[in-house]
C-alpha positions as CSV (number, residue, x, y, z in Angstrom):
1,X,-0.2,0.6,0.2
2,X,1.2,2.9,-1.1
3,X,1.7,6.6,0.9
4,X,-0.4,9.7,-0.5
5,X,1.8,12.0,-2.0
6,X,1.4,15.5,-0.7
7,X,-0.1,17.6,-3.4
8,X,1.9,20.2,-5.8
9,X,1.5,23.7,-5.3
10,X,0.9,23.9,-9.4
11,X,-1.4,20.6,-9.1
12,X,-3.9,23.0,-6.3
13,X,-3.9,26.0,-9.0
14,X,-5.0,24.2,-10.8
15,X,-7.1,22.4,-9.2
16,X,-9.1,25.4,-7.7
17,X,-8.8,27.1,-10.6
18,X,-11.2,24.2,-12.3
19,X,-13.5,24.6,-9.6
20,X,-13.6,28.5,-9.6
21,X,-14.3,27.9,-13.2
22,X,-16.8,24.8,-13.0
23,X,-18.8,26.5,-11.0
24,X,-18.9,29.9,-12.7
25,X,-20.1,27.8,-15.7
26,X,-22.6,26.2,-13.7
27,X,-26.7,26.3,-15.0
28,X,-27.9,26.8,-11.9
29,X,-30.2,29.7,-11.1
30,X,-28.4,31.5,-9.6
31,X,-27.3,35.1,-9.1
32,X,-23.4,34.7,-9.7
33,X,-23.2,38.9,-9.3
34,X,-21.6,41.0,-11.0
35,X,-19.1,41.7,-13.9
36,X,-17.4,44.2,-10.9
37,X,-18.3,41.2,-8.2
38,X,-16.4,38.6,-10.1
39,X,-13.4,41.0,-10.7
40,X,-13.3,41.4,-6.7
41,X,-13.4,37.9,-5.9
42,X,-9.8,36.8,-8.0
43,X,-8.4,39.9,-6.7
44,X,-8.7,37.8,-3.2
45,X,-7.5,34.6,-5.0
46,X,-4.3,33.7,-4.1
47,X,-1.8,35.3,-5.9
48,X,-0.4,32.2,-7.9
49,X,-4.0,31.2,-9.0
50,X,-4.9,34.9,-10.4
51,X,-0.9,34.4,-12.5
52,X,-1.7,31.3,-14.2
53,X,-5.1,31.7,-14.3
54,X,-4.3,34.6,-16.0
55,X,-1.1,33.4,-18.5
56,X,1.4,35.5,-17.1
57,X,3.4,33.0,-15.7
58,X,4.3,29.7,-16.9
59,X,5.7,26.4,-15.5
60,X,9.0,28.1,-14.7
61,X,7.5,30.0,-12.4
62,X,5.6,27.9,-10.8
63,X,8.5,25.1,-10.5
64,X,11.1,28.5,-9.3
65,X,7.4,28.6,-6.1
66,X,7.5,25.0,-5.0
67,X,11.1,25.0,-5.0
68,X,11.1,28.4,-2.7
69,X,7.7,26.8,-0.3
70,X,9.6,23.2,-0.7
71,X,12.7,24.8,0.9
72,X,10.3,26.9,3.6
73,X,8.2,23.9,4.5
74,X,11.8,22.0,5.3
75,X,13.5,24.7,6.9
76,X,10.8,25.6,9.7
77,X,7.6,22.6,10.1
78,X,5.7,23.8,12.8
79,X,4.5,27.7,13.5
80,X,4.4,30.5,12.4
81,X,7.1,31.4,10.1
82,X,8.1,34.8,8.9
83,X,11.4,35.4,6.6
84,X,13.1,37.3,9.4
85,X,12.4,34.3,11.3
86,X,14.1,31.8,8.2
87,X,16.8,33.6,8.2
88,X,17.9,32.8,11.5
89,X,17.4,29.1,11.1
90,X,19.4,29.7,8.0
91,X,22.9,30.6,9.4
92,X,22.0,27.7,12.6
93,X,21.2,24.5,10.4
94,X,24.7,23.8,9.3
95,X,24.4,20.1,8.5
96,X,21.2,19.4,5.3
97,X,22.7,15.6,5.9
98,X,19.5,15.1,7.1
99,X,16.9,15.8,4.4
100,X,16.6,14.2,0.1
101,X,18.8,15.2,-2.1
102,X,16.0,17.2,-3.7
103,X,15.2,19.1,-0.4
104,X,19.5,20.0,0.6
105,X,19.2,21.3,-3.4
106,X,15.5,23.3,-3.1
107,X,17.6,24.6,0.9
108,X,20.6,25.5,-0.4
109,X,19.2,27.9,-3.3
110,X,16.9,29.9,-0.9
111,X,19.0,30.6,1.3
112,X,21.5,32.1,-1.6
113,X,18.5,33.9,-3.0
114,X,16.9,35.2,0.7
115,X,20.3,36.2,1.6
116,X,20.9,38.3,-1.4
117,X,17.7,39.8,-1.5
118,X,17.6,40.8,1.9
119,X,21.4,42.6,1.6
120,X,19.1,43.7,-1.6
121,X,16.7,45.4,0.9
122,X,19.2,46.8,3.8
123,X,20.7,49.1,1.1
124,X,18.2,49.8,-1.4
125,X,14.9,49.4,0.7
126,X,14.2,46.8,-2.6
127,X,10.7,44.6,-1.0
128,X,11.5,41.8,-3.2
129,X,12.0,39.4,-0.4
130,X,8.7,40.2,1.0
131,X,6.7,40.0,-2.2
132,X,7.8,36.5,-3.1
133,X,7.2,35.1,0.1
134,X,4.1,37.3,0.6
135,X,2.6,35.0,-2.5
136,X,4.5,32.3,-2.1
137,X,4.7,31.1,1.8
138,X,1.7,33.0,3.2
139,X,-0.5,33.1,-0.5
140,X,-1.8,36.9,0.7
141,X,-3.7,38.4,-2.4
142,X,-1.9,40.7,-4.7
143,X,-4.2,43.7,-3.3
144,X,-3.6,42.8,0.1
145,X,0.3,42.6,-0.9
146,X,0.8,46.0,-2.6
147,X,-1.3,47.5,0.1
148,X,1.3,46.0,2.9
149,X,4.4,47.1,0.8
150,X,3.1,50.9,-0.9
151,X,3.1,49.9,-4.7
152,X,0.6,49.5,-7.1
153,X,-0.9,45.9,-8.2
154,X,0.4,46.3,-11.2
155,X,2.9,47.0,-10.2
156,X,3.2,44.1,-7.0
157,X,1.9,41.8,-9.8
158,X,5.3,42.5,-12.0
159,X,7.7,41.9,-8.7
160,X,6.1,38.5,-8.2
161,X,6.6,37.4,-12.0
162,X,9.8,39.1,-11.7
163,X,11.0,37.5,-8.5
164,X,9.8,33.8,-9.2
165,X,11.8,34.4,-12.3
166,X,14.8,36.0,-10.4
167,X,15.0,32.5,-8.2
168,X,14.2,30.6,-11.6
169,X,17.7,31.6,-12.8
170,X,19.7,31.3,-8.9
171,X,17.6,27.4,-9.2
172,X,19.3,26.8,-12.2
173,X,15.9,26.4,-13.7
174,X,16.9,29.2,-17.1
175,X,20.7,29.7,-18.4
176,X,21.7,31.8,-20.4
177,X,20.7,35.2,-22.4
178,X,17.1,34.2,-20.6
179,X,18.6,34.2,-17.4
180,X,20.4,37.9,-18.3
181,X,17.4,39.1,-19.3
182,X,15.1,38.1,-16.5
183,X,18.1,39.1,-13.4
184,X,18.3,42.5,-15.0
185,X,14.1,42.7,-14.9
186,X,14.3,41.8,-10.7
187,X,16.5,44.4,-10.4
188,X,14.4,46.7,-11.7
189,X,11.1,46.6,-10.8
190,X,11.7,48.8,-7.8
191,X,14.1,52.1,-7.7
192,X,16.8,51.7,-6.1
193,X,17.5,54.5,-3.4
194,X,20.3,54.4,-0.7
195,X,18.9,53.6,2.7
196,X,18.9,56.5,4.9
197,X,19.8,57.3,8.1
198,X,20.4,54.5,11.5
Protein backbone atom coordinates (compact mmCIF):
# COMPACT_ATOMS: atom_id res chain seq x y z
CA UNK A 1 0.00 0.00 0.00
CA UNK A 2 1.58 3.28 -1.09
CA UNK A 3 1.53 6.49 0.86
CA UNK A 4 -0.50 9.34 -0.52
CA UNK A 5 1.89 11.89 -2.07
CA UNK A 6 1.47 15.57 -1.10
CA UNK A 7 -0.31 17.65 -3.73
CA UNK A 8 2.10 19.97 -5.53
CA UNK A 9 1.54 23.71 -5.62
CA UNK A 10 0.89 23.71 -9.37
CA UNK A 11 -1.66 20.87 -9.07
CA UNK A 12 -3.42 22.69 -6.23
CA UNK A 13 -3.56 25.93 -8.24
CA UNK A 14 -4.93 24.21 -11.34
CA UNK A 15 -7.49 22.31 -9.22
CA UNK A 16 -8.68 25.55 -7.57
CA UNK A 17 -8.98 27.25 -10.97
CA UNK A 18 -10.98 24.32 -12.35
CA UNK A 19 -13.37 24.44 -9.38
CA UNK A 20 -13.94 28.19 -9.77
CA UNK A 21 -14.47 27.84 -13.53
CA UNK A 22 -16.92 24.95 -13.00
CA UNK A 23 -18.90 26.99 -10.49
CA UNK A 24 -19.01 29.95 -12.88
CA UNK A 25 -20.33 27.73 -15.69
CA UNK A 26 -22.97 26.16 -13.48
CA UNK A 27 -26.41 26.30 -15.08
CA UNK A 28 -28.22 26.52 -11.77
CA UNK A 29 -30.49 29.56 -11.63
CA UNK A 30 -28.42 31.61 -9.24
CA UNK A 31 -27.02 35.10 -9.40
CA UNK A 32 -23.23 34.79 -9.69
CA UNK A 33 -22.87 38.54 -9.35
CA UNK A 34 -21.89 41.36 -11.63
CA UNK A 35 -18.60 41.58 -13.47
CA UNK A 36 -17.40 43.90 -10.71
CA UNK A 37 -18.18 41.26 -8.06
CA UNK A 38 -16.27 38.61 -10.02
CA UNK A 39 -13.26 40.94 -10.35
CA UNK A 40 -13.40 41.64 -6.60
CA UNK A 41 -13.43 37.90 -5.86
CA UNK A 42 -10.47 37.35 -8.20
CA UNK A 43 -8.52 39.98 -6.29
CA UNK A 44 -8.78 37.84 -3.16
CA UNK A 45 -7.44 34.63 -4.71
CA UNK A 46 -3.95 33.38 -3.92
CA UNK A 47 -1.66 35.31 -6.29
CA UNK A 48 -0.20 32.30 -8.08
CA UNK A 49 -3.68 31.06 -8.95
CA UNK A 50 -4.50 34.49 -10.37
CA UNK A 51 -1.30 34.63 -12.43
CA UNK A 52 -1.67 31.08 -13.76
CA UNK A 53 -5.30 31.79 -14.74
CA UNK A 54 -4.17 34.89 -16.67
CA UNK A 55 -1.27 32.99 -18.33
CA UNK A 56 1.09 35.55 -16.76
CA UNK A 57 3.33 32.80 -15.42
CA UNK A 58 4.18 29.38 -16.78
CA UNK A 59 5.78 26.13 -15.71
CA UNK A 60 9.17 27.64 -14.82
CA UNK A 61 7.69 30.23 -12.46
CA UNK A 62 5.42 27.63 -10.83
CA UNK A 63 8.41 25.29 -10.43
CA UNK A 64 10.34 28.14 -8.78
CA UNK A 65 7.43 28.75 -6.38
CA UNK A 66 7.27 25.03 -5.56
CA UNK A 67 10.98 24.97 -4.74
CA UNK A 68 10.65 28.05 -2.51
CA UNK A 69 7.71 26.47 -0.68
CA UNK A 70 9.62 23.17 -0.28
CA UNK A 71 12.68 24.95 1.14
CA UNK A 72 10.68 27.10 3.54
CA UNK A 73 8.58 24.20 4.81
CA UNK A 74 11.67 22.04 5.24
CA UNK A 75 13.59 24.65 7.23
CA UNK A 76 10.74 25.60 9.55
CA UNK A 77 8.03 22.93 9.43
CA UNK A 78 6.18 24.09 12.54
CA UNK A 79 4.74 27.32 13.83
CA UNK A 80 4.23 30.72 12.26
CA UNK A 81 6.81 31.48 9.61
CA UNK A 82 8.32 34.84 8.78
CA UNK A 83 11.14 35.61 6.37
CA UNK A 84 13.27 37.14 9.14
CA UNK A 85 12.88 34.05 11.37
CA UNK A 86 13.90 31.81 8.51
CA UNK A 87 17.07 33.81 8.02
CA UNK A 88 18.07 32.99 11.63
CA UNK A 89 17.23 29.31 11.10
CA UNK A 90 19.27 29.28 7.88
CA UNK A 91 22.34 30.60 9.72
CA UNK A 92 22.05 28.14 12.60
CA UNK A 93 21.50 24.99 10.53
CA UNK A 94 24.83 23.56 9.44
CA UNK A 95 24.01 20.00 8.40
CA UNK A 96 21.61 19.35 5.55
CA UNK A 97 22.33 15.61 5.46
CA UNK A 98 19.03 14.98 7.24
CA UNK A 99 17.15 16.00 4.08
CA UNK A 100 16.77 14.09 0.82
CA UNK A 101 19.05 15.47 -1.91
CA UNK A 102 16.29 17.42 -3.74
CA UNK A 103 15.22 19.11 -0.48
CA UNK A 104 18.81 20.02 0.47
CA UNK A 105 19.26 21.44 -3.05
CA UNK A 106 16.09 23.54 -2.69
CA UNK A 107 17.17 24.78 0.75
CA UNK A 108 20.63 25.81 -0.49
CA UNK A 109 19.13 27.64 -3.48
CA UNK A 110 16.59 29.42 -1.29
CA UNK A 111 19.14 30.42 1.36
CA UNK A 112 21.47 31.97 -1.23
CA UNK A 113 18.58 33.74 -2.96
CA UNK A 114 17.15 34.98 0.34
CA UNK A 115 20.55 36.33 1.41
CA UNK A 116 20.82 38.25 -1.88
CA UNK A 117 17.43 39.97 -1.43
CA UNK A 118 17.98 40.57 2.30
CA UNK A 119 21.19 42.43 1.44
CA UNK A 120 19.41 44.30 -1.35
CA UNK A 121 16.65 45.31 1.08
CA UNK A 122 19.22 46.55 3.59
CA UNK A 123 21.04 48.77 1.09
CA UNK A 124 18.25 49.89 -1.26
CA UNK A 125 14.94 49.19 0.49
CA UNK A 126 13.92 46.69 -2.22
CA UNK A 127 10.95 44.63 -0.88
CA UNK A 128 11.32 41.70 -3.34
CA UNK A 129 11.85 39.08 -0.61
CA UNK A 130 8.75 40.27 1.25
CA UNK A 131 6.71 40.19 -1.97
CA UNK A 132 7.70 36.62 -2.85
CA UNK A 133 7.30 35.42 0.74
CA UNK A 134 3.79 36.93 0.91
CA UNK A 135 2.81 35.49 -2.47
CA UNK A 136 4.27 31.98 -2.18
CA UNK A 137 4.42 31.16 1.53
CA UNK A 138 1.56 33.23 2.97
CA UNK A 139 -0.53 33.14 -0.25
CA UNK A 140 -1.78 36.66 0.39
CA UNK A 141 -3.89 38.24 -2.36
CA UNK A 142 -2.06 40.64 -4.67
CA UNK A 143 -4.15 43.58 -3.41
CA UNK A 144 -3.08 42.87 0.19
CA UNK A 145 0.61 42.55 -0.75
CA UNK A 146 0.36 45.82 -2.70
CA UNK A 147 -1.04 47.57 0.37
CA UNK A 148 1.66 46.13 2.63
CA UNK A 149 4.57 47.25 0.47
CA UNK A 150 3.01 50.59 -0.51
CA UNK A 151 2.93 50.01 -4.27
CA UNK A 152 0.11 49.51 -6.76
CA UNK A 153 -1.32 46.18 -7.90
CA UNK A 154 0.39 46.40 -11.28
CA UNK A 155 3.85 46.88 -9.81
CA UNK A 156 3.20 44.18 -7.19
CA UNK A 157 2.10 41.73 -9.89
CA UNK A 158 5.21 42.59 -11.91
CA UNK A 159 7.33 42.02 -8.79
CA UNK A 160 5.85 38.58 -8.12
CA UNK A 161 6.53 37.47 -11.69
CA UNK A 162 10.02 39.00 -11.74
CA UNK A 163 10.88 37.57 -8.31
CA UNK A 164 9.87 34.04 -9.29
CA UNK A 165 11.87 34.36 -12.50
CA UNK A 166 14.87 35.69 -10.58
CA UNK A 167 14.67 32.68 -8.27
CA UNK A 168 14.48 30.39 -11.31
CA UNK A 169 17.82 31.80 -12.51
CA UNK A 170 19.41 31.17 -9.08
CA UNK A 171 18.14 27.59 -9.13
CA UNK A 172 19.50 27.16 -12.71
CA UNK A 173 16.02 26.42 -14.08
CA UNK A 174 16.90 28.87 -16.87
CA UNK A 175 20.31 29.87 -18.17
CA UNK A 176 21.95 31.98 -20.85
CA UNK A 177 20.48 35.20 -22.18
CA UNK A 178 17.06 34.49 -20.67
CA UNK A 179 18.63 34.25 -17.19
CA UNK A 180 20.56 37.49 -17.72
CA UNK A 181 17.37 39.26 -18.86
CA UNK A 182 15.32 37.93 -15.92
CA UNK A 183 17.96 38.98 -13.38
CA UNK A 184 18.04 42.51 -14.82
CA UNK A 185 14.22 42.71 -14.87
CA UNK A 186 13.96 41.71 -11.21
CA UNK A 187 16.32 44.48 -10.15
CA UNK A 188 14.43 47.11 -12.18
CA UNK A 189 10.98 46.52 -10.66
CA UNK A 190 11.52 48.83 -7.69
CA UNK A 191 13.50 52.07 -7.68
CA UNK A 192 16.96 51.59 -6.23
CA UNK A 193 17.51 54.06 -3.43
CA UNK A 194 20.20 54.24 -0.81
CA UNK A 195 19.02 53.38 2.68
CA UNK A 196 19.14 56.44 4.90
CA UNK A 197 19.54 57.08 8.57
CA UNK A 198 20.26 54.74 11.43
